[in-house]
C-alpha positions in Angstrom: 104.6 87.8 100.9 104.2 84.2 99.7 105.6 83.1 96.4 103.1 82.9 93.5 102.7 80.7 91.6 103.2 77.8 94.0 101.8 74.3 94.2 98.9 73.1 96.4 97.6 69.6 97.1 94.1 68.8 98.4 92.5 65.4 99.0 90.4 65.9 95.8 93.1 67.4 93.5 96.2 69.4 93.1 97.5 72.3 91.0 98.9 75.8 91.4 98.0 78.9 93.3 98.3 81.4 90.4 97.1 84.6 92.1 96.8 85.8 95.7 95.7 88.9 97.5 96.2 89.3 101.2 96.2 92.1 103.8 97.4 92.2 107.3 94.8 92.8 110.0 94.9 92.9 113.8 94.6 89.1 114.2 95.5 87.4 110.9 96.0 87.8 107.1 92.7 87.5 105.3 93.6 86.1 101.9 91.9 85.3 98.6 93.6 82.9 96.2 93.0 81.8 92.6 93.6 78.0 92.4 94.1 76.4 89.1 93.8 72.6 89.3 95.9 70.3 87.1 92.7 69.6 85.0 92.4 73.3 84.2 89.5 74.1 86.5 89.8 77.5 88.4 88.4 78.2 91.8 88.6 81.0 94.3 89.6 80.1 97.9 88.8 82.5 100.8 91.2 81.7 103.6 93.6 83.3 106.1 97.1 82.9 107.5 98.4 83.5 111.0 102.1 84.1 111.5 102.7 82.8 108.0 100.8 79.5 108.6 97.6 78.6 106.8 94.5 78.6 109.0 91.9 75.9 108.8 89.1 78.0 110.1 86.5 80.2 108.4 87.6 83.5 106.9 86.4 86.4 109.0 87.2 90.0 107.9 86.6 93.0 110.0 84.4 95.6 108.5 87.2 98.2 108.6 89.5 95.9 106.6 87.1 95.3 103.7 88.1 98.3 101.6 91.8 97.5 102.0 91.2 93.9 100.8 89.0 95.3 98.0 91.8 97.6 96.8 94.2 94.6 96.7 91.7 92.6 94.7 91.7 95.2 92.0 95.5 94.6 91.4 94.9 90.9 90.3 93.2 90.6 87.0 91.7 87.1 87.2 90.7 87.2 90.9 89.1 90.6 90.3 87.2 89.2 87.3 85.8 86.2 89.2 85.0 88.2 92.4 83.0 90.7 90.3 80.6 87.8 89.4 79.5 87.7 93.1 77.5 90.9 92.7 76.5 90.9 89.0 
C-alpha cells in the first residue's frame, strides 16, 4: 500500500492525497483518491497503478471487480461521502 497522506503536484496545483482506496485486479490496481489542494479544494481522482507505478491512461474496471472496489470505498469516510453524490 502507498502511504497516505502524501503530496502530489500537478501543472495546475499541488496538495495532498488524503484518502485512497485501491484493489488489485488481473492487470492493474484500480484506485480512487481524494486530493486536497493547497487552496482547500477537494477533488476525486479515478486512476490506476501498474507494478506500483501511476498509469496515465483511463481507468477501466472489470465488472467482476466493482463490488470489491465498492467495499473498499465504504472504509474511507470522505471518499464514500463524495462518491455517493454520483447517484443521488
